[in-house]
N, C-alpha and C positions, 0 to 999 in steps of 0.2 A: 452357354444355353443347354440345359439338360434336354436331350431328345427321347421321349417317351413313345416313340413312333411305332416301336415293336410290338407295343402293348394296346394298339388301336387298330382292331381287326378291319374296319371299313377302309381306313387309309391304305392298308395293305392290298385290299382288293381294287382299289381305284389306281394304286401303282402299275397294275397291269393294264391300264388304258393309256392311250395317246391323246394328246390335243384336248385335254379337259378345259372345260368352262365351268367354273365355279364361282360361288358367292360364300364369303364370310361375314356374318352380323355378328358386330362386335369385336373390332379390331384391337381394341385397348394399345398396347405399346407394339403391337406386331409380331409378338413371339410366334403364336400358332401360325399366322401367316407365313411367316420365314419358314416354318417346317413344311407347311403345304406346297411352298414355291421350291423348296430346297429337294422334295422326295417325290413330287408328281411331276409328270409331262402336262405343265400347263399352258393352254394358249391364252386364256385371258382369266383373271381372277378379279371379281368386282368385290369392292370393301366398302361396307356399310358401317359407320359409326358416328354420331354426333360428338363423341368425345365429351360429354357432359361429366361434371365432377359427381362425385359419389357423396351422399351424405354421411356423416359419423354416426348417426343414429340407425339402430337396428330394428326393423318392424318385429311385430309378433310372430311372423313365419319365417325370423332369421335372415332377412334381407336387409342389405345397405341401398336404399334407393337412390337412383339417379337424379340429380336436382336439374330439372330442364332450365334452360337458359343459361345455365353456366358453362365454363369450359374448363375441363381439367388443365392445369398449369402447362403440363409439358408432353401429354400422352400422344397427340398427334404428331408432333414433331420427332419425339423418338421412333414413332413408328414408320415413317416416312425415311429417317435415317436407316433404320434396321432394314427397310425393304428398298433401298435406293437401288441397288444391284437387278432388282428384277422390274424396275419402274416401266419398261416396255410391256410388261406382261399383265399391267395393273390399270383399273379403272376406280379411282378414289371416289365415294359418295358419300360426302361428310353431311350427315343429318340423320334422322330417323328412318327406319324401314319404312314408314308410312309415306313420308316425304320423298324418298329416294327410289322406290321400288320400280317405278314406272319406267326409269333410266335402263331397266333391263328388259328384253324383250320376251314375251311368253313364249314357252316350249323351248328354252334356250341352255338352260344349265344342266350338267351332267351332276353335279353335288350342289349341295348347299349346307353350311356348317353354322349354327345360331349359338352365339354366345353373347348374348346382348343383355339387357335388362332381364333379371331373373325372376321378376314378378309374374305370377300366373297370368295376368291380363296381357302383359307384354309378350311373353313367350308365346300364348296361343295367337296373338296378332301376327307375330313374325312367323310362324307357320302356315298363317292363312294367307299372308300376302307372298309368301314365297313359293307356295305350292303351285300355282300357274305358271311360275317360271321354270319348273322343271321339265326336262325333256320327257315326252310322253312315249317310252320306250321299255318300261317294265325295269329297268335296271339302273334308273337315276336314283341317287341316294341322297336323303336329307337327315340331318343329324344335328345334335348339339351337345352341348357339355353341362356338366354339374347335374346330372341324374342321380342326385343321392338324396339321402334322408335329410340332409342339411338343407335342400332347397325343395320344399314341398310344392311350390307354385310351379317349379319347372317339371317336376314328375306327373303332376295333375294335368297340365296342359298337354304333355306328349302323350299320356294314357288318353285322355278323351279325344285327342285326334286322330289315333292310330289303333287304339286297342292293344291290350298287353300283349297278345298274340302276334302282333307285327312289329314289334320293336326288338331290337337286339341291343344289349346293355352290356358294356365292360369298361373298366377303368374311367368311371364316370362320365363315358359318352354314352348317348344314345343314338340308333339309328333305324332308318326304315327305308325300304326299297319302295320306289313309287313309280 
């Protein structure tokens, strides 16, 4: 697995902290979760993903939507194998963010990383649902992936939720301190 950790500034800031509690929305095959667990001092990492299969059709805003009610044929199995050595630090929540978020206490997370469904409505809902779960300490970090012109829904949701002046962008990642 290629490691792009050095190019992800928010991750390097989190690496200075101990006993982190985090959430990743959109686990897919577990590659990003593996890097989180390999590079940060993680006490608990919640993993939310319904493991839906994606459509082969591309929408007008360039996204391949997930097909609710379907299962990717092997993503969950691959993710569990990839992350097996970290299993004591994991809490698997298989379902959508809306279905699973109440399994995480409010004011509990040091960080949240959102890389699930990239449609505008989905990204915005993920952010809205995750914000109450963030610790209220002025240095919790919420972020996501694919903040790039190829994903206009992702950009629109993050800018609407936080404003451009409160976002840090680099290497297709976006972050805000809450």
